[in-house]
C-alpha positions in Angstrom: 0.0 0.0 0.0 1.1 3.5 -0.7 1.4 6.1 2.1 -1.6 7.9 0.6 -3.7 4.8 0.7 -2.7 4.1 4.3 -3.7 7.7 5.2 -7.0 7.4 3.5 -7.8 4.0 5.1 -7.0 5.5 8.5 -9.4 8.4 7.8 -12.1 6.0 6.7 -11.5 4.0 9.9 -11.7 7.1 12.0 -15.0 8.2 10.3 -16.4 4.7 10.8 -15.5 4.8 14.5 -17.1 8.2 15.0 -20.4 7.6 13.1 -20.9 3.9 12.4 -19.7 2.0 15.5 -16.5 1.2 13.7 -18.3 -0.6 10.8 -17.3 -0.2 7.1 -16.9 -2.6 4.2 -14.2 -2.5 1.5 -14.3 -4.9 -1.4 -11.9 -5.6 -4.2 -13.1 -7.0 -7.6 -11.3 -7.7 -10.8 -11.8 -4.2 -12.2 -12.7 -2.0 -9.3 -13.1 -1.4 -5.6 -16.4 -0.9 -3.7 -16.9 0.6 -0.2 -19.5 1.8 2.3 -19.9 2.6 5.9 -22.1 0.4 8.1 -22.9 -3.3 7.8 -24.8 -4.4 4.7 -27.5 -7.1 5.0 -30.2 -8.5 2.7 -29.7 -8.7 -1.1 -25.9 -8.5 -1.3 -25.7 -7.8 -5.1 -28.1 -4.9 -4.9 -26.2 -3.4 -2.0 -22.8 -3.8 -3.7 -24.2 -1.8 -6.7 -25.1 1.1 -4.3 -21.6 1.2 -2.7 -19.0 3.9 -3.7 -17.0 2.7 -6.6 -13.4 3.4 -7.7 -11.0 2.0 -10.2 -8.2 2.1 -7.6 -8.2 1.8 -3.8 -7.2 5.4 -3.5 -10.1 6.6 -5.7 -12.6 4.4 -3.9 -11.6 5.6 -0.4 -11.4 9.2 -1.5 -15.0 9.0 -2.9 -16.2 7.4 0.3 -14.8 10.2 2.4 -16.1 12.9 0.0 -19.6 11.4 0.0 -20.0 9.1 3.0 -22.3 6.3 1.8 -24.0 4.2 4.4 -25.4 0.6 4.0 -28.1 1.7 6.4 -29.5 4.0 3.7 -29.5 1.5 0.8 -32.7 0.7 -1.0 -33.6 -2.9 -0.9 
């Protein structure tokens, strides 16, 4: 991991600790990354589609911090 990725991950962790009881999800796929705060439940595929997406880890974490996306607000 780069220093910037580590810093962003720490910032996401701090935000999760402050607002989501420490919960966040980070997923790596073949062509992209997905992330959200909270704990997803229910229809997994529908929730994955609603997560923040980035082509790189850095892009994904940056987007999550810019626009905090919560699994608790997902449409089922």
